[in-house]
C-alpha positions in Angstrom: 171.9 4.9 97.0 169.0 7.1 96.4 167.1 8.9 99.2 163.5 9.9 98.3 162.2 12.9 100.3 158.5 13.5 101.0 157.2 15.8 98.2 154.6 18.4 98.5 151.5 16.3 97.9 149.6 19.2 96.5 148.1 20.5 99.7 150.6 23.2 100.7 151.0 21.6 104.1 154.3 21.3 105.9 154.0 17.6 106.7 152.0 14.3 106.3 151.4 11.3 108.4 152.3 7.7 107.4 149.2 5.6 107.3 150.7 2.4 106.0 153.8 1.2 104.2 153.2 -1.2 101.2 156.9 -2.1 101.0 159.5 -3.2 103.5 163.3 -3.2 103.8 164.8 -5.7 101.4 161.9 -5.6 98.9 162.9 -5.3 95.3 160.5 -2.7 93.8 159.7 -1.2 90.5 158.9 2.4 89.6 155.2 3.4 90.1 154.2 0.4 92.2 152.3 1.3 95.5 154.8 2.5 98.1 153.1 4.2 101.0 149.8 5.8 102.0 150.2 9.3 103.5 147.4 11.3 105.1 147.4 15.0 104.4 144.7 17.6 104.2 142.1 15.1 105.4 142.7 12.8 102.4 144.8 9.6 102.1 147.2 9.9 99.2 149.0 6.8 97.7 152.6 7.6 96.9 154.2 5.3 94.3 157.7 4.0 94.2 159.9 6.7 92.4 162.6 4.4 91.1 163.4 0.7 90.4 165.7 -0.8 93.0 165.8 -2.4 96.5 164.4 -0.8 99.7 167.3 -0.2 102.1 165.7 2.0 104.8 162.3 3.4 105.9 162.4 6.8 107.7 159.3 6.3 109.7 156.6 3.9 110.9 152.8 4.1 110.6 151.6 7.0 112.7 154.8 9.0 112.3 154.6 12.6 111.0 157.1 13.4 108.2 158.0 16.9 107.3 157.7 17.9 103.6 161.2 17.7 102.1 162.4 15.3 104.8 163.8 11.8 104.0 161.0 9.2 103.6 162.7 6.1 102.1 166.1 5.0 100.8 166.7 2.8 97.8 169.7 0.9 96.4 169.5 1.6 92.6 172.7 -0.2 91.7 173.1 -2.5 88.7 172.0 -5.4 90.8 168.4 -4.2 91.0 166.0 -6.8 89.8 164.1 -6.1 86.6 160.3 -6.2 86.9 157.6 -5.5 84.4 156.8 -1.8 84.4 153.4 -0.7 85.8 150.9 0.3 83.2 150.3 3.9 84.1 147.0 4.0 82.3 145.6 1.1 84.4 147.4 0.4 87.6 148.8 3.7 88.9 147.4 4.7 92.4 145.8 7.8 90.9 144.1 5.9 88.1 142.9 3.2 90.5 141.4 5.9 92.8 139.8 7.8 90.0 138.2 4.7 88.5 136.9 3.5 91.9 135.5 6.9 92.7 133.7 7.0 89.4 132.1 3.6 90.0 131.0 4.7 93.4 129.4 7.8 92.0 127.6 5.9 89.3 126.3 3.4 91.9 125.1 6.3 94.2 123.3 7.9 91.2 121.6 4.6 90.3 120.5 4.1 93.9 119.1 7.7 94.0 117.2 7.1 90.8 115.7 3.9 92.1 114.8 5.5 95.4 113.1 8.4 93.7 111.1 6.0 91.5 110.1 3.6 94.3 109.7 5.9 97.2 109.5 9.6 96.2 109.7 10.9 99.8 112.6 8.7 100.9 115.3 10.9 99.3 114.7 13.5 102.1 115.9 10.9 104.7 119.1 9.8 103.1 121.8 12.3 103.7 123.1 15.0 106.0 123.9 18.6 105.7 126.4 18.3 108.4 126.7 16.6 111.8 128.3 13.4 112.8 128.8 11.1 109.8 129.4 7.4 110.0 133.1 6.7 110.3 135.3 3.6 110.5 139.0 2.6 110.7 139.1 1.0 107.3 141.6 3.6 105.9 144.2 2.5 108.4 144.4 -1.0 107.0 143.1 -0.4 103.5 146.3 -1.5 101.7 147.0 -4.6 103.7 147.3 -8.0 102.0 144.1 -9.8 101.0 145.3 -13.3 100.3 148.5 -11.9 98.8 146.7 -9.1 96.9 146.5 -5.4 97.6 143.8 -2.7 97.1 143.9 1.1 97.2 141.7 2.9 99.7 139.0 3.8 97.1 139.0 0.2 95.8 138.4 -1.1 99.3 135.5 1.4 99.7 134.0 0.1 96.5 134.3 -3.5 97.7 132.6 -2.6 101.0 129.7 -1.0 99.2 129.3 -4.0 96.9 129.8 -6.5 99.8 132.8 -8.2 98.1 135.4 -10.1 100.0 138.7 -8.8 98.6 140.6 -12.0 99.5 138.4 -13.8 97.0 138.8 -11.3 94.2 141.0 -12.2 91.2 143.6 -9.3 90.9 144.4 -8.4 87.3 146.6 -5.4 88.2 150.4 -5.4 88.1 151.9 -6.7 91.3 148.7 -8.4 92.4 146.9 -5.1 92.7 143.1 -5.4 92.8 141.5 -3.0 90.3 138.0 -1.5 90.5 136.9 -3.6 87.5 138.0 -6.7 89.4 135.7 -5.8 92.3 132.8 -5.0 90.0 133.2 -8.3 88.1 133.3 -10.2 91.4 130.2 -8.5 92.6 128.3 -9.4 89.4 129.4 -13.0 89.6 128.5 -13.4 93.2 131.4 -15.6 93.9 133.2 -13.2 96.3 130.4 -12.2 98.5 131.5 -10.9 101.9 130.1 -12.4 105.1 127.5 -10.2 106.8 128.6 -8.4 110.0 126.5 -6.5 112.5 125.8 -3.0 111.3 125.9 0.2 113.4 122.6 1.7 114.3 121.8 4.6 112.0 119.6 7.3 113.5 117.5 9.2 110.9 115.2 12.1 111.4 112.0 12.8 109.5 112.1 15.5 106.9 111.2 18.3 109.3 114.0 17.5 111.7 117.7 18.4 111.4 119.0 15.9 108.9 121.8 13.6 110.1 123.3 10.2 109.6 124.8 9.5 113.0 126.6 6.3 113.9 127.5 5.7 117.5 130.3 3.1 118.0 129.9 0.7 120.9 133.1 2.1 122.4 134.4 5.6 121.9 137.4 5.8 119.5 139.2 8.2 121.9 140.0 6.8 125.3 141.0 8.9 128.3 144.5 7.8 129.6 145.8 11.1 131.0 148.8 11.1 128.6 149.8 13.8 126.2 149.4 12.6 122.6 150.5 14.2 119.3 147.5 15.4 117.3 147.7 13.6 113.9 145.8 13.1 110.7 142.6 15.0 110.1 142.7 16.6 113.6 146.2 18.0 112.9 144.9 19.6 109.7 141.8 20.9 111.5 143.9 22.5 114.3 146.1 24.3 111.8 143.1 25.6 109.8 141.3 26.8 112.9 144.3 28.5 114.3 145.0 30.3 111.1 141.4 31.4 110.8 141.4 32.7 114.4 144.5 34.8 113.7 143.4 36.0 110.3 139.7 36.7 110.2 137.8 39.5 111.9 134.5 37.6 112.6 131.1 39.1 113.5 128.0 37.0 114.0 124.3 37.8 113.6 121.5 35.4 114.4 117.8 34.9 113.6 115.1 32.2 113.1 113.4 31.0 110.0 109.7 30.0 110.5 109.1 26.8 108.4 105.5 26.3 109.6 104.3 26.6 106.0 106.5 23.8 104.7 104.6 21.1 102.8 105.2 17.4 103.7 108.3 15.8 102.1 110.6 18.8 102.2 114.3 18.0 102.2 116.0 20.3 104.7 119.4 19.8 103.1 118.1 20.9 99.7 116.2 23.9 101.2 119.2 25.1 103.1 121.5 25.0 100.1 118.8 26.6 97.9 118.4 29.4 100.5 122.2 30.0 100.4 122.1 30.4 96.6 119.2 32.8 96.8 121.0 34.8 99.5 124.2 35.0 97.4 122.2 36.3 94.5 120.5 38.9 96.7 123.7 40.0 98.4 126.8 38.9 96.4 129.2 40.5 98.9 129.2 37.4 101.1 129.7 34.9 98.3 133.3 36.1 98.0 137.0 35.7 98.9 139.1 38.2 100.7 142.9 38.7 100.6 143.9 40.4 103.9 147.5 41.0 102.8 146.5 42.8 99.6 143.2 44.1 101.0 141.5 42.8 97.9 138.0 41.3 97.5 136.8 38.9 94.8 133.0 38.7 94.3 132.3 35.3 92.8 129.6 34.6 90.3 129.1 30.9 91.0 128.1 29.3 94.4 130.4 26.5 95.7 129.3 25.5 99.2 131.7 23.9 101.6 129.7 21.5 103.8 131.2 21.0 107.2 131.1 17.3 108.3 132.0 16.3 111.8 133.6 12.9 112.3 135.5 11.2 115.2 138.7 11.8 113.1 138.1 15.6 112.9 136.3 18.1 110.6 135.9 17.5 106.9 134.7 20.2 104.5 133.8 18.7 101.1 132.6 21.2 98.4 129.4 21.0 96.4 130.2 22.9 93.2 127.9 25.2 91.2 125.0 24.9 93.5 123.1 27.7 91.6 122.7 25.3 88.6 121.7 22.1 90.6 118.2 20.8 90.7 116.8 19.5 94.0 117.3 16.0 92.9 120.9 16.7 91.9 121.6 18.3 95.3 120.5 15.1 97.0 122.7 13.0 94.7 125.7 15.2 95.4 125.0 14.9 99.1 124.9 11.1 98.8 128.3 11.2 97.1 129.7 13.4 99.8 128.4 11.1 102.5 130.0 8.1 100.9 133.3 9.8 100.3 133.5 10.9 103.9 132.7 7.4 105.1 135.3 5.8 102.9 137.9 8.6 103.3 138.1 8.8 99.5 137.5 12.6 99.1 139.7 14.0 96.4 141.9 16.8 97.9 140.7 19.3 95.3 137.1 18.7 96.5 138.0 20.2 99.9 139.0 23.7 98.9 138.0 26.8 96.9 134.4 26.9 98.3 132.8 30.4 98.2 130.4 29.9 101.1 130.3 27.5 104.1 127.4 25.6 105.7 127.4 23.9 109.1 124.8 22.2 111.3 125.9 22.0 114.9 122.3 21.6 116.0 122.0 17.9 115.0 122.1 17.0 118.7 121.8 20.3 120.6 122.3 24.0 120.4 120.4 27.0 119.1 123.0 29.6 118.0 126.8 29.7 117.6 129.7 31.6 116.3 131.0 29.3 113.6 134.6 29.7 112.2 135.3 31.0 108.7 138.1 29.4 106.7 139.9 32.1 104.6 139.7 33.2 101.9 136.0 32.5 102.4 134.1 35.4 104.1 130.9 33.9 105.4 129.6 30.7 107.1 126.0 29.9 108.0 125.2 27.4 110.9 121.8 25.9 111.4 120.9 25.1 115.0 118.5 22.5 116.4 115.0 22.7 115.0 112.4 23.5 117.7 108.8 24.7 118.2 108.4 28.4 119.1 105.2 30.1 120.3 104.4 32.9 117.8 101.5 35.4 117.8 98.9 35.0 115.0 95.6 36.6 114.3 93.3 35.6 117.1 95.8 34.0 119.4 99.1 32.1 119.6 100.4 29.1 117.7 103.5 26.8 118.0 105.6 27.0 114.8 108.6 24.9 113.8 111.7 27.1 113.4 115.3 26.8 112.2 117.8 28.9 114.3 120.4 30.4 112.0 123.8 32.0 112.8 125.8 33.9 110.2 129.4 34.7 110.9 131.1 37.0 108.4 134.5 38.6 108.0 133.9 42.2 108.8 137.0 43.2 106.7 135.1 42.1 103.6 131.5 42.8 104.3 129.4 45.3 106.2 126.8 44.6 108.8 124.1 45.7 106.4 125.3 43.3 103.7 125.3 40.4 106.2 121.8 41.3 107.5 120.4 41.5 103.9 122.0 38.1 103.1 120.5 36.5 106.2 117.1 38.1 105.5 117.1 36.6 102.0 117.9 33.2 103.4 115.0 33.4 105.9 112.6 34.6 103.2 113.3 31.7 101.0 113.2 29.1 103.8 109.8 30.4 104.9 108.3 29.6 101.5 106.0 26.6 101.5 108.1 24.8 98.9 
């Protein structure tokens, strides 16, 4: 007998939640075939079978939280184990399937962005979101169920959804009837596996001068009031840990001000402008584009700008990272935002994409609110939150005018930065945002 214990899945977290088993007691399995989907650090990770043998016991059901290092599954690895063809690690491992599907999704998003910019130059400003409620679904929960006797990894199902392909009609070429990204793409091109249309959620979009958002409201709330205590799981469990640690660790101070965007020309993309202003501010006052180690009382000023973009969903808070923002063109920022939006919707965000940001950006004002005290996630030392855009009466030569403004709140770790540094950072942001373009 061989007992396989839940390994550290690379997130440094003490546990993970079982999303779905892909094997059952009595199954004869081979090394590296899909075994179980585990949710940790806001990402679903496919754990492969570690040994060839027969499944004797499962130490948990979907929804159960398993501690790192605790028993997860038991195998009989005796001589009677059935011999099966080995999985081709270069083609059919869960990691390879996920990477290939994500690359296809990114290529498709880039193609769509290029087509949009050619056909409707102003449309790009309406496509994404800085933060706010993103479209969510329950697809991850059943993403590895059978489709006519075939299975697909979470990222492969996301690809099929985007290409409107019915996975039950796709020919699976992977070992063990696993559907590969190339199978989905081939089916989409042939048109023989087209999925039936289903009613789509209403998407509320704002014009370019409003707080950008893609908000999908389900007909019924996902969370129902039943007066019972329930264990917090999945993304919300991770969010709770992160927020608790931040509250205990950081010494937060918040300053607030408004940016007057009355001079903006038509077609300005608020997402792009906010990210550009953060880059400008980091260059003007590098002290806030930094990490801080409270144990060692050490500070690291970082030369590049990686922005963690807070995304609110019904499953909790996600913070994907946009890397090297100082080198991105406006069009590239929009493309990156489209990728982030798709990854959040499909729950296919790579774990490495949700850490190591140097600054944080939030937008609680998608629906309401002017100012706030947003939470900093260590080792980051600053977060900027944009409130709800509104008209303010301002004095001008000869009278008064109503100007559109963006309320801004900057929370910084006072162990790592002074009030003067924070004020100069915010002033640089405002100065850049108030430019006409």
